[in-house]
C-alpha positions in Angstrom: 8.0 -18.7 -1.1 5.4 -18.9 1.7 7.2 -16.1 3.6 6.9 -13.9 0.5 3.2 -14.7 0.2 2.7 -13.8 3.8 4.5 -10.5 3.3 2.4 -9.7 0.2 -0.8 -10.4 2.1 0.4 -8.3 5.1 1.2 -5.3 2.9 -2.3 -5.4 1.4 -3.8 -5.5 4.9 -1.7 -2.4 5.8 -2.4 -0.4 2.7 -6.0 -1.3 1.9 -8.6 -0.6 4.5 -11.2 -2.5 2.4 -9.5 -5.8 3.0 -11.5 -8.0 5.4 -9.8 -11.4 5.3 -6.9 -13.3 3.8 -9.1 -15.5 1.7 -10.5 -12.3 0.1 -7.0 -11.4 -1.1 -6.7 -14.7 -3.0 -10.1 -14.4 -4.7 -10.7 -10.6 -5.2 -7.4 -8.8 -5.6 -6.1 -8.7 -9.3 -3.0 -6.8 -8.2 -2.0 -9.7 -6.0 -2.3 -12.1 -8.9 -0.5 -9.8 -11.3 2.5 -9.7 -9.0 2.5 -13.5 -8.6 2.3 -14.1 -12.4 5.0 -11.5 -12.9 7.4 -13.2 -10.6 7.0 -16.4 -12.5 7.3 -14.8 -15.9 10.3 -12.8 -14.8 12.0 -16.1 -13.7 11.3 -17.6 -17.1 12.6 -14.4 -18.8 15.9 -14.6 -17.0 16.3 -18.3 -17.8 16.1 -17.8 -21.6 12.4 -18.8 -21.8 11.4 -15.5 -23.2 8.5 -16.6 -25.4 6.9 -18.6 -22.6 7.4 -15.6 -20.3 5.6 -13.3 -22.7 2.7 -15.8 -23.1 2.3 -15.9 -19.3 2.4 -12.1 -19.0 -0.2 -11.8 -21.7 -2.4 -14.3 -19.9 -1.9 -12.3 -16.7 -3.0 -9.1 -18.6 -6.1 -10.9 -19.9 -7.0 -12.1 -16.4 -6.2 -8.9 -14.3 -6.1 -6.0 -16.7 -2.5 -5.2 -15.6 0.3 -5.4 -18.1 3.8 -6.0 -16.8 6.6 -6.9 -19.1 8.5 -10.0 -17.9 11.7 -8.1 -18.0 10.6 -5.5 -15.4 12.1 -5.9 -12.0 9.9 -5.8 -8.9 11.0 -5.6 -5.3 9.3 -7.0 -2.2 5.9 -6.0 -0.8 4.8 -4.0 -3.9 1.0 -3.4 -3.8 -1.1 -2.7 -6.9 -4.4 -1.4 -5.7 -7.3 -2.2 -8.2 -4.8 -2.0 -11.0 -6.9 -1.9 -14.1 -5.0 -0.2 -17.0 -1.5 -0.3 -15.4 1.4 -0.7 -17.9 5.0 -1.4 -16.8 7.7 -1.5 -19.5 10.5 -4.0 -20.0 13.4 -2.1 -18.3 11.4 -0.6 -15.4 12.6 -1.1 -11.9 10.1 -1.0 -9.0 11.6 -1.0 -5.5 10.3 -2.4 -2.2 7.1 -1.2 -0.5 5.9 0.7 -3.6 2.1 1.5 -3.8 0.6 1.8 -7.4 -2.9 2.8 -8.2 -5.0 2.1 -11.3 -4.1 3.6 -14.7 -0.4 4.1 -14.0 2.1 3.9 -16.9 5.8 3.3 -16.4 6.7 3.9 -20.0 9.7 4.4 -22.3 10.6 7.3 -24.5 13.1 5.7 -27.0 13.2 2.8 -29.3 16.9 2.0 -28.4 17.5 -1.2 -26.6 18.8 0.4 -23.5 17.4 1.3 -20.0 14.4 3.3 -21.2 11.9 3.0 -18.4 11.7 4.6 -14.9 13.3 3.4 -11.7 10.9 3.7 -8.8 12.7 3.6 -5.5 11.5 2.3 -2.1 8.3 3.5 -0.5 7.0 5.6 -3.5 3.2 6.1 -3.9 2.0 6.6 -7.5 -1.5 8.1 -7.8 -4.2 7.0 -10.2 -3.6 7.8 -13.8 0.0 9.0 -13.4 2.4 8.7 -16.3 6.1 8.3 -15.6 8.1 8.3 -18.8 11.7 7.6 -19.7 14.8 6.6 -17.9 14.3 8.7 -14.8 14.4 8.0 -11.1 11.7 8.6 -8.5 13.4 9.0 -5.2 12.5 7.1 -2.0 9.3 7.8 -0.2 8.1 10.3 -2.9 4.5 10.8 -4.0 3.3 11.2 -7.6 0.0 13.0 -7.7 -3.1 11.7 -9.5 -2.9 12.3 -13.2 0.7 13.7 -13.1 3.0 13.3 -16.1 6.5 13.0 -14.9 9.4 13.5 -17.3 12.3 14.3 -15.0 13.9 12.9 -11.9 12.1 13.4 -8.6 14.3 13.8 -5.5 13.7 11.5 -2.4 10.8 12.4 -0.1 9.2 14.9 -2.5 5.8 15.3 -4.1 5.3 15.8 -7.9 2.0 17.1 -9.3 0.7 18.5 -12.6 1.3 18.2 -16.3 4.2 18.3 -16.8 5.1 17.2 -13.3 6.3 19.9 -10.9 8.2 19.1 -7.8 7.3 20.2 -4.3 9.7 19.3 -1.6 8.2 17.7 1.5 10.7 16.2 3.9 9.4 13.8 6.6 11.1 12.4 9.7 9.0 9.3 9.8 7.9 7.2 6.8 4.2 6.4 7.2 1.7 5.3 4.6 -0.4 8.3 3.5 -3.1 7.4 1.0 -4.2 11.0 0.4 -2.4 11.2 -2.9 -5.3 13.4 -4.2 -4.5 16.2 -1.7 -1.0 17.2 -2.8 0.1 20.8 -3.3 -0.7 22.5 -6.6 2.1 25.0 -7.5 0.2 26.3 -10.5 -2.9 27.1 -8.5 -0.8 28.7 -5.8 0.9 30.9 -8.4 -2.5 32.0 -9.9 -3.9 32.8 -6.5 -0.8 35.0 -5.8 -1.2 36.8 -9.1 -4.9 37.4 -8.4 -4.1 38.9 -5.0 -1.4 41.2 -6.5 -3.9 42.4 -9.2 -6.5 43.1 -6.6 -4.1 45.1 -4.4 -2.9 47.0 -7.5 -6.4 47.9 -8.5 -7.1 49.2 -5.0 -3.9 51.3 -5.1 -4.7 52.7 -8.5 -8.2 53.7 -7.4 -6.8 55.5 -4.4 -4.4 57.4 -6.6 -7.1 58.3 -9.1 -9.4 59.6 -6.3 -6.6 61.6 -4.7 -5.7 63.4 -8.0 -9.3 63.9 -9.1 -8.9 61.8 -12.2 -12.1 60.2 -13.5 -12.0 57.0 -15.4 -15.0 55.3 -17.0 -15.7 52.8 -19.7 -18.6 54.8 -21.0 -17.3 58.0 -22.7 -20.6 59.8 -22.1 -20.6 59.0 -18.5 -16.9 59.9 -18.3 -17.5 63.4 -19.7 -20.5 64.0 -17.4 -18.7 62.7 -14.3 -15.5 64.6 -15.1 -17.5 67.8 -15.8 -19.3 67.5 -12.5 -15.9 66.9 -10.8 -14.4 70.0 -12.5 -17.4 72.1 -11.5 -17.0 71.0 -7.9 -13.3 71.8 -7.9 -13.9 75.3 -9.4 -16.5 76.0 -6.7 
């Protein structure tokens, strides 16, 4: 038990630059307490003390602002940073070394009593406000961008951004903790910029063709007639 506590404190030190001392973790980190309460409630849940487990998880939610169903499975060294507003459903599975920011929802999409919540594999980073819904899998060492809504599987070592979530592959040789989950690629913005560039190039090409063929185009009909008349006069001269 003490080894697990030490590992929990160590991972907070590695992933939170604001941490200054171990004693600060025990008094000022709601995510730390949420994980501890969940491990107890999960034990009670698995030993047929389901009502007591739900009571303890409800107390934990009241104390920390983090709601984790006792049936959810958590691996080792999971760090919940800040954590207010996090909701984790009954059949969710969270692997080792996962980093979760505030406002994240691991939710279900069916009322059937089956596996209906996400599986988060090792080393995943889930940005603030992200929503991961349904029985899907987020592959190892992937990143879920801030505010993303993920409805489909995400391959390992990928990034997922947007609403709905769009996948951008990003393979890495080394797995290092990168907290810049707000600086992920935006495929929609990239596509819009590409279209804008194409439109600009097409407008320039059209203008060249109009000038070459002596064609006058104007939004004002009066100006158009005057300009075109002048142009015809010049051509006749």
